[in-house]
N, C-alpha and C positions, 0 to 999 in steps of 0.2 A: 530457526523458527523466529520470525517477527523481528529480526535485528534491523531490518532495513525497510520500514514502511516509509515511503517517499512522500515528500510534500506534494500535495495535489492542487493547492490553491494558486491562482494567479499565473496560469500558464496559457500560452497560445499554441495550439488549440487547447480548450479547456479539458479537464479530466474526463475520461470516458466512463461510462457505466461499468465497463469491465475493470478499469483501474480501481475504481471505488470498491467494487466487489472483491477484488484481489486484496486490497488493504483491509477490508472487513474480515476476510477469511484469515489473513495473518493475525489480526487482532484476536479473533475468536480462538485460533489455535494457541496463541500465547496464553490467554486467560484460562483455557481449559487444560493446557499442558499436554495436548495431544494433536497430532496432525490428522488423524483419522479416528472419528468417534466409533464407539461400538454401535451395533445395530440398535441397541436399546436407546442410545442417545443421539442417533442421527437426526431425528426430527427437531430436537432442541437445538442442536448444533446449526442446522440449516436455518431455523427460525432466527437465531441470533445473528447469523450472517446477513440475512435479508433485512432485519431490523436495523442493524448497525450501518449497513450500506445506505438505507433510506435516510437515516439521521445524518450521515456524512454528506450525502447529496444535498440535503436541506441546508446544512452548514455551509458548504462550499458555494451554494447558490445565493446565500444571504450575506456572505462576507463582502466587504468593500475595501478598496485600496486606491490610493492616488498614484501608486507606482505602476509603471508600464509592465505588461505581462512578460514573464520569462520565456525565452526561447527553449523549447524542449531539447533540441539538438545540441545547443550550446551547453546547457546544464548537464546533459549526459556526457559530453566530452570532458567537462570539468571533473565530473565524478570518476570517469575512467582515469584521468590524469592523477587523481589523488590516490588511487589504489596502488600499493607497492607491487612490484613484480613478484610473483610467487615462484619460488625456486623449490623444486622437489629434490630431496636428498635420497640417494639410494644407499641403504644401509647394508 
């Protein structure tokens, strides 16, 4: 849960609304301590996701940099290269 919210700023193409929503969802899950709210808390959970996504979009749209945008494919390849091979042991 929420271990891997990715950087969304300064990429070409820019972050999509879906990527921002997914990051907001991970953040709300982490804060609430649950991946699926009870029926009683669904509205609050969804409201938080929408609010955080809107704030995140506003932030990303207002940030400035002099660095050239990162290439998504190159960054994904770097991330994959960093992950150690997972070996399953049969007991």
